[in-house]
C-alpha positions in Angstrom: 34.8 -21.8 -56.2 38.1 -23.0 -54.5 40.6 -21.4 -52.3 44.3 -22.0 -52.0 45.9 -22.9 -48.6 47.8 -19.6 -48.7 44.5 -17.6 -49.3 42.8 -19.3 -46.4 45.7 -18.4 -44.1 45.6 -14.8 -45.2 41.8 -14.7 -44.5 42.3 -16.2 -41.1 44.9 -13.5 -40.3 42.6 -10.7 -41.4 39.8 -12.3 -39.3 42.0 -12.4 -36.2 42.8 -8.7 -36.8 39.1 -7.8 -37.1 38.4 -9.8 -34.0 41.1 -8.0 -32.1 39.6 -4.6 -33.2 36.0 -5.5 -32.4 36.9 -7.2 -29.1 40.1 -5.6 -27.6 39.9 -8.1 -24.7 40.2 -11.2 -27.0 44.0 -11.6 -26.1 43.0 -12.4 -22.5 40.7 -15.3 -23.5 41.3 -18.8 -22.3 42.9 -21.5 -24.5 39.6 -23.5 -24.8 37.7 -20.4 -25.8 40.4 -19.5 -28.3 40.2 -23.0 -29.9 36.4 -22.8 -30.1 36.6 -19.5 -31.9 39.3 -20.7 -34.3 37.0 -23.6 -35.3 34.2 -21.2 -36.2 33.6 -20.1 -39.7 34.5 -16.6 -40.9 30.9 -15.4 -41.1 30.1 -16.8 -37.6 33.1 -15.0 -36.1 32.2 -11.7 -37.7 28.5 -11.9 -36.7 29.4 -12.9 -33.1 31.9 -10.2 -32.6 29.6 -7.5 -34.0 26.9 -8.7 -31.7 29.2 -8.5 -28.7 30.4 -5.1 -29.7 26.9 -3.8 -30.0 25.9 -5.2 -26.6 29.0 -3.7 -25.0 28.3 -0.2 -26.4 24.6 -0.5 -25.5 25.6 -1.2 -21.9 27.9 1.8 -21.9 25.1 4.0 -23.3 22.7 2.8 -20.7 25.2 3.4 -17.9 25.9 6.9 -19.3 22.1 7.7 -19.5 21.6 6.4 -16.0 24.4 8.6 -14.7 22.9 11.7 -16.4 19.5 10.9 -15.1 20.8 10.6 -11.6 22.5 14.0 -11.9 19.4 15.5 -13.7 21.5 16.7 -16.6 21.2 16.5 -20.4 23.2 17.8 -23.4 20.9 20.8 -24.2 20.8 22.2 -20.6 17.0 22.5 -20.5 17.0 20.5 -17.2 19.3 23.1 -15.6 16.6 25.8 -15.7 15.8 27.3 -12.3 12.6 26.3 -10.6 11.0 29.8 -11.0 11.2 29.4 -14.9 10.1 25.8 -14.8 7.0 26.8 -12.8 6.2 29.4 -15.3 6.5 27.0 -18.2 4.4 24.3 -16.5 1.7 26.8 -15.6 0.8 27.3 -19.3 0.2 23.5 -19.8 -2.8 21.4 -19.1 -2.6 18.1 -17.2 -1.7 16.0 -20.2 1.1 18.2 -21.4 2.4 18.6 -17.8 2.7 14.8 -17.6 4.5 14.5 -20.9 7.0 17.2 -19.9 7.6 15.4 -16.5 8.9 12.2 -18.2 11.8 14.0 -20.0 14.3 14.0 -17.1 14.5 13.8 -13.4 14.6 17.5 -12.8 11.4 18.1 -14.8 9.8 15.3 -13.0 10.6 17.1 -9.7 9.2 20.3 -11.3 6.0 18.5 -12.0 5.4 18.3 -8.2 6.3 22.0 -7.4 3.4 23.8 -5.6 3.2 26.8 -8.0 2.7 24.5 -11.0 -0.8 23.6 -9.8 -1.9 27.1 -8.7 -4.1 27.6 -11.8 -6.3 24.6 -12.7 -8.6 24.9 -15.7 -11.2 22.2 -16.1 -12.4 21.6 -19.7 -14.5 18.8 -21.4 -11.5 16.4 -21.8 -9.7 16.9 -18.4 -9.6 13.8 -16.3 -12.0 12.0 -18.6 -12.1 8.9 -20.8 -14.0 8.1 -24.0 -17.1 6.0 -23.6 -19.6 5.0 -26.3 -23.1 6.3 -25.9 -25.5 3.8 -27.3 -28.4 6.2 -27.2 -26.8 8.9 -29.3 -24.5 6.3 -31.1 -21.4 8.4 -30.6 -18.4 8.6 -28.3 -18.6 10.8 -25.2 -16.0 12.0 -22.6 -17.0 10.9 -19.1 -15.2 11.8 -15.9 -12.9 9.1 -14.6 -13.6 9.1 -10.9 -10.6 7.2 -9.7 -8.1 9.6 -11.4 -10.1 12.6 -10.2 -9.9 11.4 -6.6 -6.2 10.8 -6.9 -5.6 14.2 -8.3 -7.6 15.9 -5.6 -5.9 13.9 -2.9 -2.4 14.7 -4.2 -2.5 18.3 -5.5 -5.9 19.6 -4.3 -4.3 21.6 -1.5 -2.0 23.4 -3.9 -4.7 24.8 -6.2 -5.3 28.5 -5.8 -7.4 29.2 -8.9 -10.1 26.9 -10.2 -11.9 27.5 -13.5 -14.7 25.4 -14.8 -15.7 26.1 -18.4 -17.9 23.4 -20.1 -18.2 23.8 -23.8 -20.6 21.0 -24.6 -23.7 19.5 -23.2 -21.9 16.2 -22.4 -19.0 18.0 -20.8 -21.4 19.7 -18.4 -22.0 16.4 -16.7 -18.3 15.8 -16.2 -18.1 19.2 -14.5 -21.1 18.3 -12.4 -19.4 15.2 -11.1 -16.1 17.0 -10.6 -17.8 19.6 -8.4 -19.4 16.8 -6.4 -15.9 15.4 -5.7 -14.6 18.8 -4.6 -17.5 19.2 -2.2 -17.1 15.7 -0.8 -13.4 16.2 0.0 -14.0 19.7 1.5 -16.9 18.5 3.7 -14.8 15.6 5.0 -12.0 17.9 5.9 -14.4 20.2 7.8 -15.9 17.3 9.7 -12.8 15.1 10.1 -9.4 16.7 9.1 -7.5 13.5 9.7 -9.6 11.4 7.4 -7.6 9.9 4.4 -10.4 11.1 2.1 -10.2 14.7 3.3 -8.5 17.6 1.6 -7.9 21.2 2.7 -8.6 23.5 -0.2 -6.8 26.8 -0.2 -8.7 28.2 -3.3 -8.6 31.9 -3.7 -10.4 32.1 -7.0 -13.4 30.2 -8.4 -15.0 30.7 -11.8 -17.9 28.8 -13.4 -19.6 29.4 -16.7 -22.7 27.5 -17.7 -23.0 26.0 -21.2 -26.4 27.5 -22.1 -26.3 27.5 -25.9 -27.5 24.1 -27.0 -27.6 23.6 -30.8 -29.9 21.2 -32.6 -30.2 20.6 -36.3 -33.0 23.2 -36.7 -32.2 26.0 -34.3 -30.5 27.2 -31.2 -32.0 26.8 -27.7 -30.8 28.9 -24.8 -31.3 27.2 -21.5 -30.5 28.3 -18.0 -29.1 26.2 -15.2 -31.0 25.0 -12.2 -32.0 21.8 -10.4 -29.1 19.5 -9.3 -26.4 21.5 -11.2 -27.4 24.7 -9.4 -27.5 22.8 -6.0 -24.1 21.3 -6.7 -22.7 24.8 -7.5 -24.1 26.3 -4.4 -22.7 23.4 -2.4 -19.2 24.0 -3.8 -19.3 27.7 -3.1 -20.4 27.2 0.5 -17.6 24.8 1.2 -14.8 26.9 -0.2 -14.3 29.3 2.8 -11.0 30.8 1.6 -12.2 32.4 -1.7 -11.3 36.0 -2.5 -12.6 36.0 -6.1 -15.8 34.5 -7.3 -17.2 34.5 -10.9 -20.5 33.1 -12.2 -21.3 33.5 -15.8 -24.4 32.9 -17.9 -26.4 31.0 -15.4 -29.7 32.5 -16.7 -31.7 31.6 -13.6 -35.3 32.1 -13.0 -36.4 34.7 -10.4 -37.0 32.3 -7.6 -33.6 30.5 -8.0 -31.6 33.7 -8.6 -32.8 35.3 -5.3 -31.1 32.5 -3.3 -28.0 32.0 -5.5 -25.4 33.5 -3.1 -27.0 32.8 0.2 -24.3 30.3 1.3 -21.6 32.5 0.0 -22.9 35.5 2.0 -22.5 33.4 5.2 -19.0 32.2 4.6 -17.4 34.9 2.5 -19.0 38.1 3.7 -15.8 39.5 5.1 -13.3 37.8 2.7 -14.5 38.3 -0.8 -12.9 41.2 -2.7 -13.8 40.4 -6.4 -17.2 39.3 -7.6 -18.5 38.7 -11.1 -22.2 38.1 -11.8 -22.8 38.1 -15.5 -26.3 37.1 -16.6 -27.2 35.5 -13.2 -30.8 35.8 -14.2 -32.4 35.6 -17.6 -34.7 38.5 -17.2 -34.2 41.9 -15.3 -33.9 41.2 -11.6 -32.1 43.3 -9.1 -29.7 41.3 -6.9 -28.7 42.6 -3.5 -26.1 40.0 -2.7 -23.1 42.1 -3.7 -23.9 44.6 -1.0 -23.4 41.9 1.7 -19.7 41.6 0.9 -18.3 44.4 3.0 -14.7 44.3 1.6 -15.7 44.1 -2.1 -13.3 46.1 -4.3 -14.2 45.1 -7.9 -17.7 44.1 -9.2 -18.5 42.8 -12.7 -22.3 42.7 -13.2 -24.7 42.7 -16.1 -27.3 45.5 -16.4 -30.3 43.3 -15.8 -29.1 42.5 -12.3 -28.4 46.1 -11.4 -30.9 48.4 -9.6 -31.3 51.7 -7.8 -31.1 50.1 -4.3 -28.0 48.2 -5.0 -26.2 51.3 -6.3 -27.2 53.3 -3.3 -25.9 50.7 -0.9 -22.6 50.2 -2.8 -22.1 54.0 -2.8 -21.5 53.9 0.9 -19.1 50.9 0.8 -15.5 50.6 -0.2 -16.2 49.5 -3.8 -13.6 50.9 -6.2 -14.7 49.6 -9.7 -18.0 48.5 -11.2 -17.8 46.9 -14.6 -21.2 46.8 -16.3 -20.8 44.1 -19.0 -23.2 43.0 -21.8 -22.6 39.8 -23.8 -24.6 37.8 -26.3 -27.0 36.4 -23.7 -27.8 39.7 -22.1 -31.5 40.7 -22.4 -32.9 44.2 -22.4 -32.7 46.0 -19.1 -33.7 49.3 -17.5 -30.9 51.8 -16.6 -30.4 53.0 -13.1 -31.9 56.3 -12.3 -29.6 59.3 -12.6 -30.1 60.5 -9.0 -28.8 57.2 -7.6 -25.5 57.7 -9.5 -24.8 61.1 -7.9 -23.6 59.6 -4.6 -21.4 56.9 -6.2 -17.7 57.1 -5.2 -16.5 54.3 -7.4 -15.6 54.2 -11.1 -17.9 52.7 -13.7 -16.8 50.8 -16.8 -19.2 50.1 -19.7 -18.4 47.2 -22.0 -20.1 45.1 -24.7 -18.6 41.7 -25.4 -20.4 39.6 -27.9 -20.4 38.3 -31.5 -23.6 40.1 -32.3 -24.5 43.8 -32.3 -25.5 45.1 -28.9 -26.4 48.7 -28.0 -25.0 49.9 -24.7 -27.5 50.5 -22.0 -26.5 54.1 -21.1 -26.3 54.9 -17.4 -27.0 58.6 -17.1 -24.9 60.6 -14.6 -22.8 57.6 -13.8 -19.1 58.2 -13.0 -18.1 56.4 -16.1 -14.4 56.4 -17.2 -14.4 53.8 -19.9 -16.7 52.8 -22.8 -15.5 49.9 -25.0 -17.3 48.1 -27.8 -15.9 44.6 -28.1 -18.0 43.2 -30.9 -17.1 42.5 -34.6 -20.6 43.3 -35.8 -20.9 46.7 -34.1 -20.4 49.6 -36.5 -19.1 52.9 -35.1 -21.6 55.7 -35.3 -21.5 59.5 -34.7 -24.6 59.2 -32.4 -22.9 56.8 -30.0 -19.8 59.0 -29.8 -21.9 62.1 -29.3 -23.9 60.4 -26.5 -20.7 59.3 -24.8 -19.3 62.8 -24.7 -22.5 64.3 -23.5 -23.1 61.7 -20.6 -19.5 61.2 -19.5 -17.3 64.3 -19.7 -14.6 62.6 -17.5 -14.1 59.7 -19.9 -10.5 58.3 -20.0 -10.9 55.2 -22.2 -12.8 54.6 -25.4 -12.6 52.4 -28.5 -13.7 49.5 -30.6 -12.1 46.1 -30.3 -12.3 42.9 -32.4 -11.6 42.7 -36.1 -14.7 44.0 -37.9 -16.8 41.5 -40.0 -18.4 44.1 -42.2 -17.2 46.1 -45.2 -16.2 49.7 -44.6 -15.8 52.4 -47.2 -12.6 54.3 -48.1 -14.4 57.6 -48.7 -14.1 60.3 -46.2 -17.8 61.0 -45.9 -18.5 57.3 -45.0 -15.6 56.9 -42.5 -15.5 57.8 -38.8 -12.7 60.4 -39.2 -14.8 63.5 -38.5 -16.9 62.0 -35.6 -13.8 60.5 -34.0 -11.9 63.8 -34.1 -14.9 65.7 -32.7 -15.1 63.1 -29.9 -11.4 63.5 -29.0 -11.7 67.4 -28.9 -14.7 67.1 -26.5 -12.9 64.5 -24.2 -10.0 66.4 -22.6 -9.2 63.6 -20.1 -8.9 60.9 -22.8 -5.8 58.7 -22.2 -6.5 55.5 -24.2 -8.1 55.2 -27.6 -8.7 52.0 -29.7 -9.3 52.5 -33.4 -10.0 49.4 -35.5 -11.8 51.1 -38.4 -10.4 53.0 -41.3 -8.9 56.4 -40.7 -6.3 58.4 -42.7 -2.8 59.3 -41.6 -3.8 63.0 -41.4 -6.6 62.2 -39.0 -4.2 60.1 -36.8 -1.9 63.1 -36.6 -4.8 65.4 -35.8 -6.0 63.1 -33.0 -2.6 62.9 -31.4 -2.0 66.6 -31.6 -5.4 67.7 -30.2 -5.6 65.2 -27.3 -3.3 66.6 -24.6 -3.6 63.6 -22.2 -3.5 60.8 -24.8 -0.9 58.1 -23.9 -2.1 54.9 -25.6 -3.2 55.0 -29.2 -4.0 51.7 -30.8 -4.5 51.6 -34.6 -4.7 48.7 -37.1 -2.0 48.9 -39.8 -4.5 47.6 -42.5 -7.0 50.3 -41.5 -4.6 53.2 -41.7 -5.0 55.0 -45.1 -2.2 57.2 -46.5 -4.4 60.2 -47.3 -4.4 64.0 -46.8 -8.0 64.7 -46.1 -7.8 67.0 -43.1 -9.2 69.9 -45.2 -12.6 68.2 -45.2 -12.9 68.9 -41.4 -15.1 72.0 -41.6 -14.9 73.0 -38.0 -11.0 73.1 -37.9 -9.2 76.4 -38.0 -5.6 75.5 -38.6 -2.8 77.9 -39.1 -0.5 77.7 -42.1 2.5 76.0 -40.3 0.3 73.3 -38.8 -1.2 72.5 -42.2 2.2 72.3 -43.7 3.3 69.9 -41.0 0.4 67.6 -41.6 0.8 67.8 -45.4 4.5 66.7 -45.2 4.1 63.9 -42.6 0.9 62.3 -43.8 2.4 61.3 -47.2 4.3 58.2 -45.8 3.7 55.7 -43.0 7.3 56.2 -41.8 6.9 59.9 -41.2 3.5 59.5 -39.6 4.9 56.9 -37.2 7.9 59.0 -36.3 5.8 62.1 -35.6 3.3 60.3 -33.5 6.1 58.6 -31.5 7.5 62.1 -30.8 4.2 63.5 -29.5 3.3 60.4 -27.4 6.9 60.1 -26.1 7.0 56.3 -26.8 8.0 54.0 -29.6 4.7 53.9 -31.4 3.7 52.0 -34.5 0.4 50.7 -35.9 -0.5 47.0 -35.2 -0.9 44.2 -37.6 -4.1 42.2 -37.6 -2.4 39.4 -35.8 -1.0 41.7 -33.1 -4.4 43.4 -32.8 -6.1 40.0 -32.2 -3.6 39.1 -29.5 -4.1 42.5 -27.9 -7.9 42.0 -27.8 -7.4 38.6 -26.2 -5.2 40.1 -23.5 -8.0 42.5 -22.6 -11.1 40.4 -21.9 -14.3 41.8 -20.4 -14.1 39.5 -17.4 
């Protein structure tokens, strides 16, 4: 393939034009550089100019990004959020996600070091750990990385206000054990030598620890309680945290000898400061603990029934305690109720709650000043006997209901549903303000409940459990006039009318919850 002299001249002219476009500063080149470029081939000239053009624009982009980084700005404006919103966003993230968010821009890196970002610290099995192969079990384990833990405590330990330790595996329990040892070491060094570089002043106001007691093997489950070095490490940590206002210990399942000395160190350092205490299953078997009576400023107490006794109730009746939550979970063993005469002098409110994945009968406390009874168990079926017992024992009840999505099949027939017992319960509880209904009821029953409960304010019903039926006529003990029966007959035929009438009676914008909303609602109302 040959080219004429005229065609070559035209190609060179186009090349010079392309060169001038790609490199606007080519007119200012020296004569030697111009001759060198003219001697280059067409392909070499194009490739060279494209490379120079890309390098120039890359430098311009880098300079622009550097200027935006120095100003802490970006195109979306997320970096311009105020610190109070950034602190709220970072508070929902764990350490790993906080670090990833901090590398986005300069302003978010600054927000990473804000004090409120580290107020709530939750330790799980993978926090501050690295993977290590266990040659005995022939699997990978998460073990605590001590250097990272020490750096974290040294830099942000004084900013932490709430510390929660929740191991969920047997291997993760050892990582929590070493983490508590680091906390104790830094706290003891500060108490002995505040100017030491390995000292840290902890301003913790809340400390929560739950023991992983359910160990599963191939054949069966084993329930073990803590003790030994783990218990000693836990008591050491509690004794060194002198600024605590809230303390929670869950599912320790101790023996009698160990449970009797569980809070000895806390009673010495926190007797005048602690206001909230939670002792859920501190012992495996029934054992009355008198430690809560030592904290003179205690306001709220969560305790399991096997650690409650007559003497403790009598002492707390003369204190400033405002609320006592008696909680039963999956690991709660059988216990004996407190005698009725001991509850007569109680000036605080009592809340009864079951929170487990298995069926648990409530241990009824006769004559107790109970204001709330809640079953938070997917395997517990509502019964007329439990509702009748509740109204007989606690006439001043203000809150009652069943939480968690049920895992059993319920009937659609009126005689097998809880409509009649529930309506009878509401008529015998004049002070009822909150009612949670997760099981099937009809729209007519919902209208009757709202109409016959004068103080009802919060009425939670599942949308999938609300049946569009007119079965109020099966209530034998109801004597309704003609106008009221017509009102129910008209408004129970559609969900829209039922929702509108209940909203008018309650004075709020009411509607039944979907299952997703009901699950979120249950998660927002934990037992402890």
